[in-house]
Structures are given as C-alpha cells and as structure tokens.
NUVEXTI-590077 format. One record per atom (N, C-alpha, C): residue number from 1; residue in three letters; atom name; z negated, x negated, y. Coordinates in nm, 3 decimals. Layout:
// NUVEXTI-590077
<pt k="NUM" r="ALA" a="CA" w="Z" u="X" v="Y"/>
...
// end
This chain:
// NUVEXTI-590077
<pt k="1" r="MET" a="N" w="0.309" u="1.261" v="-0.407"/>
<pt k="1" r="MET" a="CA" w="0.254" u="1.154" v="-0.486"/>
<pt k="1" r="MET" a="C" w="0.343" u="1.131" v="-0.607"/>
<pt k="2" r="GLY" a="N" w="0.316" u="1.023" v="-0.670"/>
<pt k="2" r="GLY" a="CA" w="0.392" u="0.989" v="-0.788"/>
<pt k="2" r="GLY" a="C" w="0.347" u="0.854" v="-0.840"/>
<pt k="3" r="THR" a="N" w="0.424" u="0.801" v="-0.928"/>
<pt k="3" r="THR" a="CA" w="0.392" u="0.673" v="-0.989"/>
<pt k="3" r="THR" a="C" w="0.456" u="0.561" v="-0.909"/>
<pt k="4" r="SER" a="N" w="0.378" u="0.461" v="-0.875"/>
<pt k="4" r="SER" a="CA" w="0.429" u="0.351" v="-0.793"/>
<pt k="4" r="SER" a="C" w="0.521" u="0.260" v="-0.875"/>
<pt k="5" r="PRO" a="N" w="0.610" u="0.189" v="-0.807"/>
<pt k="5" r="PRO" a="CA" w="0.698" u="0.095" v="-0.877"/>
<pt k="5" r="PRO" a="C" w="0.622" u="-0.010" v="-0.957"/>
<pt k="6" r="LEU" a="N" w="0.508" u="-0.051" v="-0.906"/>
<pt k="6" r="LEU" a="CA" w="0.431" u="-0.155" v="-0.972"/>
<pt k="6" r="LEU" a="C" w="0.390" u="-0.115" v="-1.114"/>
<pt k="7" r="PHE" a="N" w="0.362" u="0.012" v="-1.136"/>
<pt k="7" r="PHE" a="CA" w="0.330" u="0.059" v="-1.270"/>
<pt k="7" r="PHE" a="C" w="0.445" u="0.030" v="-1.365"/>
<pt k="8" r="TYR" a="N" w="0.567" u="0.064" v="-1.322"/>
<pt k="8" r="TYR" a="CA" w="0.683" u="0.046" v="-1.409"/>
<pt k="8" r="TYR" a="C" w="0.714" u="-0.102" v="-1.434"/>
<pt k="9" r="TYR" a="N" w="0.700" u="-0.186" v="-1.330"/>
<pt k="9" r="TYR" a="CA" w="0.723" u="-0.329" v="-1.349"/>
<pt k="9" r="TYR" a="C" w="0.620" u="-0.387" v="-1.446"/>
<pt k="10" r="THR" a="N" w="0.496" u="-0.344" v="-1.433"/>
<pt k="10" r="THR" a="CA" w="0.391" u="-0.392" v="-1.522"/>
<pt k="10" r="THR" a="C" w="0.417" u="-0.346" v="-1.665"/>
<pt k="11" r="LEU" a="N" w="0.459" u="-0.222" v="-1.681"/>
<pt k="11" r="LEU" a="CA" w="0.491" u="-0.170" v="-1.814"/>
<pt k="11" r="LEU" a="C" w="0.603" u="-0.252" v="-1.878"/>
<pt k="12" r="ALA" a="N" w="0.710" u="-0.277" v="-1.805"/>
<pt k="12" r="ALA" a="CA" w="0.823" u="-0.356" v="-1.858"/>
<pt k="12" r="ALA" a="C" w="0.777" u="-0.496" v="-1.896"/>
<pt k="13" r="TYR" a="N" w="0.694" u="-0.555" v="-1.812"/>
<pt k="13" r="TYR" a="CA" w="0.644" u="-0.691" v="-1.837"/>
<pt k="13" r="TYR" a="C" w="0.564" u="-0.697" v="-1.967"/>
<pt k="14" r="TYR" a="N" w="0.470" u="-0.604" v="-1.983"/>
<pt k="14" r="TYR" a="CA" w="0.386" u="-0.609" v="-2.102"/>
<pt k="14" r="TYR" a="C" w="0.459" u="-0.566" v="-2.228"/>
<pt k="15" r="LEU" a="N" w="0.557" u="-0.480" v="-2.217"/>
<pt k="15" r="LEU" a="CA" w="0.641" u="-0.449" v="-2.334"/>
<pt k="15" r="LEU" a="C" w="0.711" u="-0.575" v="-2.381"/>
<pt k="16" r="GLU" a="N" w="0.764" u="-0.650" v="-2.286"/>
<pt k="16" r="GLU" a="CA" w="0.834" u="-0.774" v="-2.322"/>
<pt k="16" r="GLU" a="C" w="0.736" u="-0.877" v="-2.378"/>
<pt k="17" r="GLN" a="N" w="0.615" u="-0.883" v="-2.324"/>
<pt k="17" r="GLN" a="CA" w="0.514" u="-0.975" v="-2.375"/>
<pt k="17" r="GLN" a="C" w="0.479" u="-0.943" v="-2.520"/>
<pt k="18" r="GLN" a="N" w="0.491" u="-0.818" v="-2.559"/>
<pt k="18" r="GLN" a="CA" w="0.464" u="-0.777" v="-2.696"/>
<pt k="18" r="GLN" a="C" w="0.583" u="-0.798" v="-2.789"/>
<pt k="19" r="GLY" a="N" w="0.692" u="-0.854" v="-2.734"/>
<pt k="19" r="GLY" a="CA" w="0.809" u="-0.882" v="-2.816"/>
<pt k="19" r="GLY" a="C" w="0.909" u="-0.769" v="-2.822"/>
<pt k="20" r="LYS" a="N" w="0.887" u="-0.667" v="-2.744"/>
<pt k="20" r="LYS" a="CA" w="0.980" u="-0.554" v="-2.741"/>
<pt k="20" r="LYS" a="C" w="1.093" u="-0.589" v="-2.643"/>
<pt k="21" r="PRO" a="N" w="1.211" u="-0.535" v="-2.665"/>
<pt k="21" r="PRO" a="CA" w="1.322" u="-0.569" v="-2.575"/>
<pt k="21" r="PRO" a="C" w="1.297" u="-0.519" v="-2.433"/>
<pt k="22" r="ARG" a="N" w="1.351" u="-0.593" v="-2.340"/>
<pt k="22" r="ARG" a="CA" w="1.337" u="-0.556" v="-2.199"/>
<pt k="22" r="ARG" a="C" w="1.395" u="-0.417" v="-2.178"/>
<pt k="23" r="ARG" a="N" w="1.321" u="-0.332" v="-2.116"/>
<pt k="23" r="ARG" a="CA" w="1.362" u="-0.192" v="-2.096"/>
<pt k="23" r="ARG" a="C" w="1.422" u="-0.174" v="-1.959"/>
<pt k="24" r="ARG" a="N" w="1.552" u="-0.176" v="-1.952"/>
<pt k="24" r="ARG" a="CA" w="1.621" u="-0.160" v="-1.824"/>
<pt k="24" r="ARG" a="C" w="1.589" u="-0.024" v="-1.760"/>
<pt k="25" r="GLY" a="N" w="1.571" u="0.079" v="-1.843"/>
<pt k="25" r="GLY" a="CA" w="1.539" u="0.211" v="-1.791"/>
<pt k="25" r="GLY" a="C" w="1.407" u="0.214" v="-1.717"/>
<pt k="26" r="VAL" a="N" w="1.311" u="0.136" v="-1.766"/>
<pt k="26" r="VAL" a="CA" w="1.180" u="0.130" v="-1.700"/>
<pt k="26" r="VAL" a="C" w="1.195" u="0.067" v="-1.562"/>
<pt k="27" r="GLU" a="N" w="1.275" u="-0.038" v="-1.553"/>
<pt k="27" r="GLU" a="CA" w="1.295" u="-0.103" v="-1.423"/>
<pt k="27" r="GLU" a="C" w="1.374" u="-0.013" v="-1.328"/>
<pt k="28" r="LYS" a="N" w="1.465" u="0.066" v="-1.381"/>
<pt k="28" r="LYS" a="CA" w="1.538" u="0.162" v="-1.297"/>
<pt k="28" r="LYS" a="C" w="1.441" u="0.266" v="-1.240"/>
<pt k="29" r="LYS" a="N" w="1.342" u="0.308" v="-1.320"/>
<pt k="29" r="LYS" a="CA" w="1.241" u="0.400" v="-1.269"/>
<pt k="29" r="LYS" a="C" w="1.162" u="0.335" v="-1.156"/>
<pt k="30" r="ALA" a="N" w="1.133" u="0.207" v="-1.169"/>
<pt k="30" r="ALA" a="CA" w="1.061" u="0.136" v="-1.064"/>
<pt k="30" r="ALA" a="C" w="1.142" u="0.136" v="-0.935"/>
<pt k="31" r="GLN" a="N" w="1.270" u="0.109" v="-0.946"/>
<pt k="31" r="GLN" a="CA" w="1.356" u="0.108" v="-0.827"/>
<pt k="31" r="GLN" a="C" w="1.366" u="0.247" v="-0.767"/>
<pt k="32" r="GLY" a="N" w="1.367" u="0.350" v="-0.851"/>
<pt k="32" r="GLY" a="CA" w="1.373" u="0.487" v="-0.804"/>
<pt k="32" r="GLY" a="C" w="1.245" u="0.533" v="-0.737"/>
<pt k="33" r="ALA" a="N" w="1.136" u="0.464" v="-0.763"/>
<pt k="33" r="ALA" a="CA" w="1.007" u="0.499" v="-0.704"/>
<pt k="33" r="ALA" a="C" w="0.977" u="0.417" v="-0.579"/>
<pt k="34" r="ALA" a="N" w="1.079" u="0.359" v="-0.520"/>
<pt k="34" r="ALA" a="CA" w="1.061" u="0.269" v="-0.406"/>
<pt k="34" r="ALA" a="C" w="0.983" u="0.332" v="-0.291"/>
<pt k="35" r="GLY" a="N" w="0.995" u="0.460" v="-0.270"/>
<pt k="35" r="GLY" a="CA" w="0.928" u="0.524" v="-0.158"/>
<pt k="35" r="GLY" a="C" w="0.782" u="0.557" v="-0.183"/>
<pt k="36" r="ILE" a="N" w="0.733" u="0.531" v="-0.302"/>
<pt k="36" r="ILE" a="CA" w="0.594" u="0.561" v="-0.335"/>
<pt k="36" r="ILE" a="C" w="0.511" u="0.434" v="-0.312"/>
<pt k="37" r="VAL" a="N" w="0.418" u="0.443" v="-0.222"/>
<pt k="37" r="VAL" a="CA" w="0.339" u="0.326" v="-0.182"/>
<pt k="37" r="VAL" a="C" w="0.206" u="0.328" v="-0.255"/>
<pt k="38" r="ASP" a="N" w="0.172" u="0.216" v="-0.314"/>
<pt k="38" r="ASP" a="CA" w="0.044" u="0.200" v="-0.381"/>
<pt k="38" r="ASP" a="C" w="-0.063" u="0.177" v="-0.274"/>
<pt k="39" r="ARG" a="N" w="-0.173" u="0.246" v="-0.283"/>
<pt k="39" r="ARG" a="CA" w="-0.279" u="0.231" v="-0.182"/>
<pt k="39" r="ARG" a="C" w="-0.337" u="0.091" v="-0.181"/>
<pt k="40" r="PHE" a="N" w="-0.341" u="0.026" v="-0.295"/>
<pt k="40" r="PHE" a="CA" w="-0.396" u="-0.109" v="-0.305"/>
<pt k="40" r="PHE" a="C" w="-0.287" u="-0.199" v="-0.363"/>
<pt k="41" r="PRO" a="N" w="-0.191" u="-0.239" v="-0.281"/>
<pt k="41" r="PRO" a="CA" w="-0.074" u="-0.308" v="-0.334"/>
<pt k="41" r="PRO" a="C" w="-0.100" u="-0.447" v="-0.389"/>
<pt k="42" r="TYR" a="N" w="-0.204" u="-0.515" v="-0.343"/>
<pt k="42" r="TYR" a="CA" w="-0.223" u="-0.651" v="-0.393"/>
<pt k="42" r="TYR" a="C" w="-0.325" u="-0.656" v="-0.505"/>
<pt k="43" r="ARG" a="N" w="-0.281" u="-0.707" v="-0.616"/>
<pt k="43" r="ARG" a="CA" w="-0.368" u="-0.740" v="-0.729"/>
<pt k="43" r="ARG" a="C" w="-0.315" u="-0.870" v="-0.787"/>
<pt k="44" r="ARG" a="N" w="-0.401" u="-0.963" v="-0.812"/>
<pt k="44" r="ARG" a="CA" w="-0.357" u="-1.092" v="-0.865"/>
<pt k="44" r="ARG" a="C" w="-0.276" u="-1.073" v="-0.994"/>
<pt k="45" r="GLU" a="N" w="-0.317" u="-0.977" v="-1.077"/>
<pt k="45" r="GLU" a="CA" w="-0.246" u="-0.955" v="-1.204"/>
<pt k="45" r="GLU" a="C" w="-0.109" u="-0.891" v="-1.185"/>
<pt k="46" r="SER" a="N" w="-0.076" u="-0.849" v="-1.063"/>
<pt k="46" r="SER" a="CA" w="0.056" u="-0.790" v="-1.036"/>
<pt k="46" r="SER" a="C" w="0.164" u="-0.895" v="-1.013"/>
<pt k="47" r="GLU" a="N" w="0.123" u="-1.016" v="-0.981"/>
<pt k="47" r="GLU" a="CA" w="0.222" u="-1.119" v="-0.948"/>
<pt k="47" r="GLU" a="C" w="0.313" u="-1.153" v="-1.065"/>
<pt k="48" r="ALA" a="N" w="0.259" u="-1.170" v="-1.184"/>
<pt k="48" r="ALA" a="CA" w="0.342" u="-1.208" v="-1.300"/>
<pt k="48" r="ALA" a="C" w="0.448" u="-1.102" v="-1.332"/>
<pt k="49" r="PRO" a="N" w="0.413" u="-0.973" v="-1.339"/>
<pt k="49" r="PRO" a="CA" w="0.518" u="-0.873" v="-1.366"/>
<pt k="49" r="PRO" a="C" w="0.624" u="-0.868" v="-1.257"/>
<pt k="50" r="LEU" a="N" w="0.583" u="-0.887" v="-1.132"/>
<pt k="50" r="LEU" a="CA" w="0.681" u="-0.883" v="-1.023"/>
<pt k="50" r="LEU" a="C" w="0.771" u="-1.006" v="-1.025"/>
<pt k="51" r="ARG" a="N" w="0.713" u="-1.124" v="-1.050"/>
<pt k="51" r="ARG" a="CA" w="0.796" u="-1.245" v="-1.062"/>
<pt k="51" r="ARG" a="C" w="0.895" u="-1.230" v="-1.177"/>
<pt k="52" r="ASP" a="N" w="0.849" u="-1.173" v="-1.286"/>
<pt k="52" r="ASP" a="CA" w="0.936" u="-1.151" v="-1.401"/>
<pt k="52" r="ASP" a="C" w="1.050" u="-1.055" v="-1.366"/>
<pt k="53" r="ALA" a="N" w="1.019" u="-0.949" v="-1.292"/>
<pt k="53" r="ALA" a="CA" w="1.122" u="-0.852" v="-1.253"/>
<pt k="53" r="ALA" a="C" w="1.225" u="-0.916" v="-1.161"/>
<pt k="54" r="VAL" a="N" w="1.181" u="-1.000" v="-1.070"/>
<pt k="54" r="VAL" a="CA" w="1.274" u="-1.069" v="-0.978"/>
<pt k="54" r="VAL" a="C" w="1.358" u="-1.169" v="-1.056"/>
<pt k="55" r="ARG" a="N" w="1.297" u="-1.237" v="-1.151"/>
<pt k="55" r="ARG" a="CA" w="1.373" u="-1.333" v="-1.234"/>
<pt k="55" r="ARG" a="C" w="1.479" u="-1.260" v="-1.317"/>
<pt k="56" r="ALA" a="N" w="1.444" u="-1.142" v="-1.369"/>
<pt k="56" r="ALA" a="CA" w="1.538" u="-1.065" v="-1.451"/>
<pt k="56" r="ALA" a="C" w="1.651" u="-1.007" v="-1.368"/>
<pt k="57" r="ASP" a="N" w="1.622" u="-0.968" v="-1.244"/>
<pt k="57" r="ASP" a="CA" w="1.724" u="-0.911" v="-1.156"/>
<pt k="57" r="ASP" a="C" w="1.697" u="-0.956" v="-1.013"/>
<pt k="58" r="PRO" a="N" w="1.757" u="-1.068" v="-0.972"/>
<pt k="58" r="PRO" a="CA" w="1.734" u="-1.121" v="-0.838"/>
<pt k="58" r="PRO" a="C" w="1.773" u="-1.025" v="-0.725"/>
<pt k="59" r="ASN" a="N" w="1.853" u="-0.924" v="-0.756"/>
<pt k="59" r="ASN" a="CA" w="1.895" u="-0.828" v="-0.654"/>
<pt k="59" r="ASN" a="C" w="1.803" u="-0.707" v="-0.645"/>
<pt k="60" r="ASP" a="N" w="1.695" u="-0.706" v="-0.721"/>
<pt k="60" r="ASP" a="CA" w="1.601" u="-0.595" v="-0.719"/>
<pt k="60" r="ASP" a="C" w="1.514" u="-0.607" v="-0.594"/>
<pt k="61" r="VAL" a="N" w="1.552" u="-0.535" v="-0.490"/>
<pt k="61" r="VAL" a="CA" w="1.481" u="-0.546" v="-0.362"/>
<pt k="61" r="VAL" a="C" w="1.341" u="-0.485" v="-0.367"/>
<pt k="62" r="VAL" a="N" w="1.319" u="-0.388" v="-0.454"/>
<pt k="62" r="VAL" a="CA" w="1.186" u="-0.326" v="-0.464"/>
<pt k="62" r="VAL" a="C" w="1.087" u="-0.428" v="-0.521"/>
<pt k="63" r="ALA" a="N" w="1.125" u="-0.496" v="-0.628"/>
<pt k="63" r="ALA" a="CA" w="1.038" u="-0.598" v="-0.687"/>
<pt k="63" r="ALA" a="C" w="1.016" u="-0.712" v="-0.589"/>
<pt k="64" r="ARG" a="N" w="1.121" u="-0.754" v="-0.523"/>
<pt k="64" r="ARG" a="CA" w="1.111" u="-0.864" v="-0.427"/>
<pt k="64" r="ARG" a="C" w="1.018" u="-0.827" v="-0.311"/>
<pt k="65" r="PHE" a="N" w="1.031" u="-0.706" v="-0.260"/>
<pt k="65" r="PHE" a="CA" w="0.946" u="-0.660" v="-0.150"/>
<pt k="65" r="PHE" a="C" w="0.800" u="-0.660" v="-0.193"/>
<pt k="66" r="ASN" a="N" w="0.772" u="-0.605" v="-0.312"/>
<pt k="66" r="ASN" a="CA" w="0.634" u="-0.601" v="-0.360"/>
<pt k="66" r="ASN" a="C" w="0.579" u="-0.741" v="-0.387"/>
<pt k="67" r="LEU" a="N" w="0.662" u="-0.830" v="-0.437"/>
<pt k="67" r="LEU" a="CA" w="0.619" u="-0.968" v="-0.460"/>
<pt k="67" r="LEU" a="C" w="0.589" u="-1.036" v="-0.327"/>
<pt k="68" r="ASP" a="N" w="0.673" u="-1.015" v="-0.229"/>
<pt k="68" r="ASP" a="CA" w="0.647" u="-1.072" v="-0.096"/>
<pt k="68" r="ASP" a="C" w="0.517" u="-1.018" v="-0.037"/>
<pt k="69" r="ALA" a="N" w="0.489" u="-0.890" v="-0.061"/>
<pt k="69" r="ALA" a="CA" w="0.365" u="-0.831" v="-0.012"/>
<pt k="69" r="ALA" a="C" w="0.245" u="-0.897" v="-0.080"/>
<pt k="70" r="CYS" a="N" w="0.259" u="-0.931" v="-0.208"/>
<pt k="70" r="CYS" a="CA" w="0.149" u="-0.999" v="-0.280"/>
<pt k="70" r="CYS" a="C" w="0.125" u="-1.137" v="-0.222"/>
<pt k="71" r="SER" a="N" w="0.230" u="-1.205" v="-0.187"/>
<pt k="71" r="SER" a="CA" w="0.216" u="-1.345" v="-0.143"/>
<pt k="71" r="SER" a="C" w="0.164" u="-1.356" v="0.000"/>
<pt k="72" r="THR" a="N" w="0.152" u="-1.245" v="0.073"/>
<pt k="72" r="THR" a="CA" w="0.101" u="-1.255" v="0.209"/>
<pt k="72" r="THR" a="C" w="-0.051" u="-1.252" v="0.214"/>
<pt k="73" r="PHE" a="N" w="-0.116" u="-1.224" v="0.100"/>
<pt k="73" r="PHE" a="CA" w="-0.263" u="-1.220" v="0.098"/>
<pt k="73" r="PHE" a="C" w="-0.321" u="-1.349" v="0.056"/>
// end
C-alpha cells in the first residue's frame, strides 16, 4: 500500500490555488506512485487537479491516465 498519485496531484493543485509556487517535487512523487491504484478512482473533485497536472506537463502519463479514467464515468 501507499499513497495514490491522485493525492499528490490534488496537493499540488491546492497549493497552487493558495498562491504557493507549483511544487515540481510533489508531481514527481505522483509519477513515482504510478503503480498504486486508488480503490475509488473517480471523484468529480479529482478532475480539476488532474486537468491542471496535464496542462502543466502534457507528457505526464500518470495524470493523463487518471484523467482519462475520470472521463469514462
């Protein structure tokens, strides 16, 4: 077990919403947690952090995969 990528993407998103600089290290942790699957991957509130992560790094396949999973529901 461990922390899912979605946690880290959400953390980075809300830090930025509070006016704090984008934390590249947080997003790297998300990418490093790619093998950890969230039991409940779809949450409406997850879409904004994932869209933001994809916008910040279009090559982030972990964020893109999770965003695609959200859009299938």
